[in-house]
C-alpha positions in Angstrom: -76.5 61.6 -1.8 -75.2 62.6 1.6 -71.5 63.5 2.1 -71.0 60.3 4.2 -72.5 58.1 1.5 -70.3 59.7 -1.2 -67.2 59.2 1.0 -68.1 55.5 1.6 -68.6 55.0 -2.1 -65.3 56.6 -2.9 -63.3 54.4 -0.6 -65.1 51.2 -1.8 -64.3 52.1 -5.4 -60.7 53.0 -4.5 -60.2 49.5 -3.0 -61.7 47.9 -6.0 -59.4 49.8 -8.4 -56.3 49.1 -6.3 -57.0 45.3 -6.5 -57.7 45.4 -10.3 -54.4 47.4 -10.8 -52.5 44.9 -8.8 -54.0 42.0 -10.8 -53.2 43.7 -14.1 -49.5 43.9 -13.2 -49.1 40.2 -12.6 -47.5 38.0 -15.2 -49.9 35.7 -17.2 -49.0 32.7 -15.0 -49.6 34.6 -11.8 -52.8 36.4 -12.8 -55.7 34.8 -10.9 -58.9 34.4 -12.9 -61.7 35.2 -10.4 -63.7 38.2 -9.5 -63.1 39.9 -6.1 -64.3 43.2 -4.6 -63.3 44.7 -1.3 -65.8 44.1 1.5 -64.7 45.5 4.9 -67.6 43.8 6.8 -67.1 40.3 5.3 -64.7 39.2 8.0 -67.3 39.7 10.7 -70.1 38.1 8.7 -68.2 34.9 7.6 -67.4 31.9 9.9 -64.0 30.3 9.6 -65.6 26.9 9.5 -68.0 27.8 6.6 -68.1 25.4 3.7 -66.4 26.7 0.5 -67.2 25.2 -2.9 -64.5 25.5 -5.5 -64.6 24.8 -9.2 -61.0 24.4 -10.4 -61.0 24.2 -14.2 -64.2 22.1 -14.1 -63.3 19.8 -11.2 -65.3 20.6 -8.1 -64.1 20.5 -4.5 -65.6 21.3 -1.0 -63.5 22.5 1.9 -63.6 25.1 4.7 -62.3 28.6 5.2 -60.1 27.3 8.0 -58.4 24.9 5.6 -57.8 27.6 3.0 -56.4 30.2 5.4 -54.6 28.7 8.3 -51.5 26.7 7.1 -50.5 29.1 4.3 -51.8 32.5 5.5 -49.8 34.4 2.9 -51.1 32.4 -0.1 -53.5 33.6 -2.8 -56.2 31.2 -1.5 -55.9 32.6 2.0 -56.2 36.2 0.6 -59.3 35.2 -1.4 -61.1 33.8 1.7 -59.7 36.0 4.4 -62.9 37.8 4.9 -61.5 41.0 3.4 -63.1 40.3 0.0 -66.3 39.2 -1.5 -65.7 36.4 -4.0 -68.1 35.9 -6.8 -70.0 32.6 -6.9 -72.1 31.0 -9.5 -75.9 31.5 -9.1 -76.6 27.7 -9.0 -74.7 26.0 -6.2 -72.4 28.8 -5.1 -69.1 27.5 -6.6 -66.2 29.8 -6.9 -64.5 29.3 -10.2 -60.7 29.5 -10.7 -59.3 29.0 -14.2 -56.6 26.4 -13.4 -56.1 22.7 -14.1 -57.8 20.8 -11.2 -55.7 17.7 -11.6 -53.5 18.3 -8.5 -55.8 20.5 -6.5 -56.8 17.6 -4.2 -53.1 17.3 -3.2 -53.1 21.1 -2.5 -56.1 20.7 -0.2 -54.6 17.7 1.6 -51.4 19.7 2.2 -53.5 22.6 3.6 -55.4 20.1 5.8 -52.6 17.8 7.0 -49.2 19.3 6.0 -48.3 16.1 4.1 -47.3 15.9 0.5 -48.1 12.8 -1.7 -45.6 10.4 -3.3 -45.6 11.4 -7.0 -43.3 11.0 -10.0 -40.8 13.7 -10.7 -42.9 15.0 -13.6 -46.0 15.1 -11.4 -44.0 17.0 -8.7 -43.1 19.6 -11.3 -46.7 20.0 -12.2 -47.7 20.3 -8.5 -44.8 22.9 -8.1 -46.3 25.0 -10.9 -49.7 25.0 -9.2 -48.0 25.8 -5.8 -46.3 28.8 -7.4 -49.6 30.0 -8.9 -51.4 29.8 -5.5 -48.3 31.2 -3.7 -48.1 28.1 -1.4 -44.5 28.6 -0.4 -44.6 25.9 2.3 -45.8 23.3 -0.1 -43.2 24.4 -2.7 -40.4 24.0 -0.2 -41.6 20.5 0.8 -41.7 19.4 -2.9 -38.1 20.6 -3.4 -37.0 18.9 -0.3 -38.7 15.6 -1.4 -37.0 15.7 -4.8 -33.6 16.3 -3.1 -34.2 13.3 -0.8 -35.2 11.1 -3.7 -32.0 12.0 -5.6 -29.9 11.2 -2.6 -31.7 7.8 -2.1 -31.1 7.0 -5.8 -27.4 7.8 -5.4 -27.2 5.4 -2.4 -28.9 2.5 -4.2 -26.2 0.0 -3.3 -25.3 -3.0 -5.4 -24.4 -5.3 -2.5 -25.5 -5.9 1.1 -23.4 -6.3 4.2 -24.0 -10.1 4.0 -22.6 -10.1 0.4 -19.5 -8.3 1.6 -18.9 -10.8 4.4 -19.2 -13.7 2.0 -16.8 -12.0 -0.5 -14.0 -11.2 2.0 -13.6 -14.9 2.9 -11.6 -15.3 -0.3 -8.3 -13.8 -1.3 -7.7 -10.8 -3.5 -11.2 -9.2 -2.9 -12.0 -6.4 -5.3 -15.0 -4.1 -5.2 -13.6 -1.8 -8.0 -16.2 0.6 -9.4 -19.1 -0.9 -7.3 -21.7 1.2 -5.6 -21.5 0.4 -1.9 -23.2 3.7 -0.7 -24.7 3.6 2.8 -23.5 0.1 3.8 -22.5 -0.7 7.4 -19.1 -2.3 7.1 -18.2 -1.8 10.7 -16.0 -4.4 12.5 -15.2 -6.3 9.3 -11.7 -7.4 8.2 -11.3 -5.4 5.0 -7.5 -5.6 4.9 -6.1 -5.7 1.4 -9.6 -5.2 -0.1 -9.5 -3.2 -3.3 -12.1 -0.4 -3.2 -10.7 1.5 -6.2 -13.2 3.6 -8.1 -16.0 2.4 -5.8 -18.8 4.7 -4.6 -18.4 4.7 -0.8 -20.7 7.6 0.1 -21.8 7.3 3.8 -20.3 3.9 4.2 -19.7 3.1 7.9 -16.2 1.8 8.5 -16.1 2.1 12.3 -13.6 -0.4 13.9 -13.1 -2.1 10.5 -9.6 -3.4 9.7 -8.6 -1.4 6.6 -4.9 -2.3 6.6 -3.5 -2.1 3.1 -7.0 -1.5 1.6 -7.0 0.4 -1.6 -9.2 3.5 -2.1 -7.8 4.8 -5.4 -10.2 7.6 -6.7 -13.1 6.2 -4.6 -16.0 8.5 -3.8 -15.7 8.6 0.0 -17.6 10.9 2.4 -18.1 10.9 6.2 -20.8 8.6 7.4 -24.1 10.0 8.7 -23.9 8.4 12.2 
Protein backbone atom coordinates (compact mmCIF):
# COMPACT_ATOMS: atom_id res chain seq x y z
CA UNK A 1 0.00 0.00 0.00
CA UNK A 2 1.36 3.46 -0.91
CA UNK A 3 1.99 6.16 1.67
CA UNK A 4 -0.89 8.23 0.21
CA UNK A 5 -3.34 5.31 0.48
CA UNK A 6 -2.30 4.60 4.07
CA UNK A 7 -2.80 8.28 4.99
CA UNK A 8 -6.28 8.37 3.36
CA UNK A 9 -7.27 5.17 5.14
CA UNK A 10 -6.04 6.56 8.46
CA UNK A 11 -8.14 9.75 8.17
CA UNK A 12 -11.23 7.81 7.08
CA UNK A 13 -10.93 5.49 10.09
CA UNK A 14 -10.25 8.45 12.41
CA UNK A 15 -13.51 10.17 11.33
CA UNK A 16 -15.45 6.93 11.82
CA UNK A 17 -14.08 6.42 15.34
CA UNK A 18 -14.78 10.05 16.30
CA UNK A 19 -18.44 9.66 15.32
CA UNK A 20 -18.79 6.35 17.15
CA UNK A 21 -17.22 7.88 20.26
CA UNK A 22 -19.64 10.84 20.10
CA UNK A 23 -22.59 8.47 19.72
CA UNK A 24 -21.47 6.34 22.69
CA UNK A 25 -21.45 9.40 24.98
CA UNK A 26 -25.10 10.27 24.25
CA UNK A 27 -27.77 9.42 26.80
CA UNK A 28 -30.02 6.44 25.87
CA UNK A 29 -32.78 8.82 24.74
CA UNK A 30 -30.46 10.83 22.53
CA UNK A 31 -28.47 7.96 21.02
CA UNK A 32 -29.53 7.60 17.36
CA UNK A 33 -29.91 4.05 16.11
CA UNK A 34 -28.53 4.13 12.59
CA UNK A 35 -25.23 3.41 10.87
CA UNK A 36 -23.23 6.31 9.49
CA UNK A 37 -19.65 6.56 8.23
CA UNK A 38 -17.75 9.63 7.09
CA UNK A 39 -17.70 10.28 3.35
CA UNK A 40 -16.02 13.49 2.26
CA UNK A 41 -17.18 13.13 -1.37
CA UNK A 42 -20.87 12.48 -0.61
CA UNK A 43 -21.81 16.16 -0.66
CA UNK A 44 -20.69 16.56 -4.24
CA UNK A 45 -22.28 13.32 -5.33
CA UNK A 46 -25.76 13.85 -3.81
CA UNK A 47 -28.45 16.22 -5.02
CA UNK A 48 -30.43 18.31 -2.51
CA UNK A 49 -33.66 17.33 -4.26
CA UNK A 50 -32.91 13.60 -4.07
CA UNK A 51 -35.65 11.37 -2.72
CA UNK A 52 -35.01 9.95 0.75
CA UNK A 53 -36.86 6.88 2.02
CA UNK A 54 -37.16 6.56 5.78
CA UNK A 55 -38.35 3.68 7.93
CA UNK A 56 -39.24 5.10 11.34
CA UNK A 57 -39.99 2.21 13.66
CA UNK A 58 -41.78 0.33 10.88
CA UNK A 59 -43.66 3.31 9.37
CA UNK A 60 -42.31 4.33 5.98
CA UNK A 61 -41.97 7.87 4.65
CA UNK A 62 -40.60 9.53 1.52
CA UNK A 63 -39.18 13.05 1.48
CA UNK A 64 -36.24 14.99 0.04
CA UNK A 65 -32.83 16.03 1.29
CA UNK A 66 -33.93 19.68 1.01
CA UNK A 67 -36.79 19.06 3.42
CA UNK A 68 -34.56 17.30 5.95
CA UNK A 69 -31.76 19.87 5.92
CA UNK A 70 -33.06 23.38 5.27
CA UNK A 71 -35.49 24.46 8.02
CA UNK A 72 -33.56 22.91 10.92
CA UNK A 73 -29.92 22.85 9.75
CA UNK A 74 -28.57 21.96 13.19
CA UNK A 75 -30.82 18.95 13.71
CA UNK A 76 -29.84 15.28 13.76
CA UNK A 77 -31.75 14.69 10.50
CA UNK A 78 -29.88 17.53 8.78
CA UNK A 79 -26.58 16.07 9.96
CA UNK A 80 -27.49 12.60 8.70
CA UNK A 81 -28.31 13.85 5.20
CA UNK A 82 -25.93 16.80 4.96
CA UNK A 83 -23.72 14.98 2.48
CA UNK A 84 -20.91 14.59 4.99
CA UNK A 85 -21.93 11.02 5.78
CA UNK A 86 -22.95 7.84 4.06
CA UNK A 87 -26.14 6.51 5.66
CA UNK A 88 -26.77 2.78 5.52
CA UNK A 89 -29.86 1.70 3.58
CA UNK A 90 -31.63 -1.63 3.34
CA UNK A 91 -30.75 -3.70 0.28
CA UNK A 92 -34.36 -3.96 -0.94
CA UNK A 93 -35.81 -0.49 -1.52
CA UNK A 94 -33.16 1.75 0.01
CA UNK A 95 -34.94 2.71 3.24
CA UNK A 96 -32.93 4.26 6.06
CA UNK A 97 -34.08 2.78 9.37
CA UNK A 98 -34.34 4.86 12.57
CA UNK A 99 -35.44 3.06 15.70
CA UNK A 100 -38.14 5.48 16.90
CA UNK A 101 -41.93 5.46 17.12
CA UNK A 102 -43.19 6.74 13.76
CA UNK A 103 -46.57 7.93 15.10
CA UNK A 104 -45.72 11.64 14.93
CA UNK A 105 -43.06 11.62 12.23
CA UNK A 106 -45.51 12.93 9.61
CA UNK A 107 -45.96 16.02 11.82
CA UNK A 108 -42.20 16.41 11.91
CA UNK A 109 -41.98 16.23 8.12
CA UNK A 110 -44.82 18.74 7.72
CA UNK A 111 -43.01 21.10 10.09
CA UNK A 112 -39.83 20.76 8.05
CA UNK A 113 -41.79 21.38 4.84
CA UNK A 114 -44.11 24.21 5.86
CA UNK A 115 -43.08 25.47 9.30
CA UNK A 116 -46.57 24.74 10.67
CA UNK A 117 -47.43 22.63 13.70
CA UNK A 118 -50.65 20.58 13.95
CA UNK A 119 -53.46 21.06 16.45
CA UNK A 120 -53.03 18.23 18.95
CA UNK A 121 -54.09 17.34 22.47
CA UNK A 122 -51.75 18.27 25.32
CA UNK A 123 -50.60 14.66 25.69
CA UNK A 124 -49.90 14.39 21.95
CA UNK A 125 -47.92 17.63 22.08
CA UNK A 126 -45.80 16.11 24.85
CA UNK A 127 -45.16 13.02 22.69
CA UNK A 128 -44.22 15.24 19.74
CA UNK A 129 -41.94 17.28 22.02
CA UNK A 130 -40.07 14.12 22.99
CA UNK A 131 -39.52 13.26 19.34
CA UNK A 132 -38.44 16.84 18.64
CA UNK A 133 -35.84 16.58 21.39
CA UNK A 134 -34.54 13.30 19.99
CA UNK A 135 -34.15 14.70 16.46
CA UNK A 136 -32.82 18.00 17.92
CA UNK A 137 -35.52 20.06 16.18
CA UNK A 138 -35.24 23.13 18.38
CA UNK A 139 -37.50 25.30 16.22
CA UNK A 140 -40.33 22.77 16.41
CA UNK A 141 -39.82 22.33 20.14
CA UNK A 142 -40.13 26.09 20.70
CA UNK A 143 -43.31 26.27 18.61
CA UNK A 144 -44.89 23.45 20.61
CA UNK A 145 -44.11 25.22 23.87
CA UNK A 146 -45.54 28.49 22.53
CA UNK A 147 -48.71 26.72 21.38
CA UNK A 148 -49.24 25.16 24.81
CA UNK A 149 -48.80 28.57 26.47
CA UNK A 150 -51.34 30.17 24.09
CA UNK A 151 -53.79 27.35 24.77
CA UNK A 152 -53.46 27.88 28.52
CA UNK A 153 -54.07 31.62 28.12
CA UNK A 154 -57.15 30.97 25.97
CA UNK A 155 -58.53 28.60 28.59
CA UNK A 156 -57.99 31.22 31.28
CA UNK A 157 -59.96 33.70 29.16
CA UNK A 158 -62.94 31.39 28.59
CA UNK A 159 -65.51 33.97 29.68
CA UNK A 160 -68.86 32.99 31.15
CA UNK A 161 -70.81 35.96 29.71
CA UNK A 162 -70.82 38.06 26.54
CA UNK A 163 -71.02 41.84 26.08
CA UNK A 164 -74.70 41.46 25.18
CA UNK A 165 -75.30 39.57 28.42
CA UNK A 166 -73.66 42.38 30.38
CA UNK A 167 -75.77 45.04 28.65
CA UNK A 168 -78.95 43.15 29.55
CA UNK A 169 -77.87 42.71 33.17
CA UNK A 170 -77.00 46.36 33.83
CA UNK A 171 -80.54 47.46 32.98
CA UNK A 172 -81.56 46.30 36.46
CA UNK A 173 -80.46 47.59 39.87
CA UNK A 174 -77.88 46.07 42.20
CA UNK A 175 -75.99 44.25 39.46
CA UNK A 176 -73.48 41.72 40.73
CA UNK A 177 -70.83 39.81 38.80
CA UNK A 178 -69.16 38.42 41.91
CA UNK A 179 -66.70 35.62 41.15
CA UNK A 180 -67.64 35.43 37.44
CA UNK A 181 -65.04 34.98 34.69
CA UNK A 182 -65.34 38.01 32.37
CA UNK A 183 -61.84 37.69 30.87
CA UNK A 184 -61.26 39.44 27.57
CA UNK A 185 -64.67 41.15 27.31
CA UNK A 186 -65.07 44.54 25.65
CA UNK A 187 -67.02 46.59 28.22
CA UNK A 188 -66.10 49.95 26.74
CA UNK A 189 -68.60 52.85 26.87
CA UNK A 190 -71.01 50.98 29.20
CA UNK A 191 -72.60 52.41 32.33
CA UNK A 192 -71.14 50.10 34.98
CA UNK A 193 -71.66 52.41 37.92
CA UNK A 194 -72.39 50.63 41.20
CA UNK A 195 -71.78 47.23 39.56
CA UNK A 196 -70.20 44.71 41.92
CA UNK A 197 -67.20 42.99 40.28
CA UNK A 198 -65.86 41.57 43.55
CA UNK A 199 -63.80 38.39 43.12
CA UNK A 200 -64.49 38.39 39.36
CA UNK A 201 -61.80 37.49 36.84
CA UNK A 202 -61.29 40.62 34.74
CA UNK A 203 -58.08 39.73 32.92
CA UNK A 204 -57.72 41.83 29.75
CA UNK A 205 -61.22 43.33 30.06
CA UNK A 206 -61.49 46.56 28.06
CA UNK A 207 -63.05 49.34 30.18
CA UNK A 208 -62.24 52.32 27.93
CA UNK A 209 -64.68 55.23 28.52
CA UNK A 210 -66.92 53.04 30.69
CA UNK A 211 -68.65 54.65 33.68
CA UNK A 212 -67.15 52.90 36.69
CA UNK A 213 -68.42 55.30 39.36
CA UNK A 214 -68.77 53.43 42.66
CA UNK A 215 -68.13 50.07 40.98
CA UNK A 216 -66.68 47.48 43.34
CA UNK A 217 -63.51 45.54 42.48
CA UNK A 218 -62.76 43.81 45.78
CA UNK A 219 -60.03 41.17 45.22
CA UNK A 220 -60.82 41.03 41.49
CA UNK A 221 -58.18 39.69 39.11
CA UNK A 222 -57.55 42.76 36.97
CA UNK A 223 -54.80 43.31 34.41
CA UNK A 224 -54.24 45.87 31.68
CA UNK A 225 -56.08 45.19 28.40
CA UNK A 226 -54.18 44.04 25.32
CA UNK A 227 -55.33 46.89 23.08
